[in-house]
C-alpha positions, 0 to 999 in steps of 0.5 A, a space after each residue: 552508487 543507486 538509489 534502493 528501490 522502494 520496496 513495496 506489499 501489495 495488498 487488494 483481494 480482487 486478483 486481476 487488479 492486485 497482480 495488474 498493478 505489480 505490473 506496472 509497478 513492477 516495470 517502473 525504475 525505482 520501485 520493486 513488488 516484495 510481496 502482495 497480499 489477497 486481505 488484510 491480515 495477509 497483508 499484516 503478515 507481508 510486512 512482518 516476512 519482507 519489512 517493505 518500505 510501503 503497503 498499497 492497502 485496498 480499504 474493503 477486503 475481507 477477514 481484515 480490512 485495509 483499516 485495521 490492518 493500517 492500524 496494526 501495521 503501524 503500531 507494530 512496524 512504523 516506520 513501515 508507510 501504508 498507502 490507501 488506494 482505494 475505489 472507496 473515496 468519501 470523506 468519512 473512509 480517507 479520514 479513517 484511513 490517515 486516523 489508522 496512520 497511512 501517508 496517503 489516500 488514492 482513489 484506483 481510478 488515478 493514473 499511474 504518474 499521479 499513483 508513482 508521485 504518491 509513492 514517493 511522497 510517502 516512500 522513506 527512501 528518498 
């Protein structure tokens, strides 16, 4: 029996980055992008609607930042894992992300193999 794909929401305010990331993820075996979000509030709404396994969350976004969106998602949907993927790789940012409930923290400069490994490590689907 084939394993179910890891269902993913991609939240990033940069449309170019978001679409590029979705394209990479859709080509990977075992991953399925179920929604995109351009800000933190849209990410929370996408999680409510699609119930993904993992959210790839940017930190600096309009309307609601990724840290607060992570906190809300983890309170409302504790089974959904949030992997923070950001340009802001300083320690205080990663500390805030983990305190909000993130399961991982990566720089946007990471390679796709590192990203895939982090998604697998965070995913409740094994």
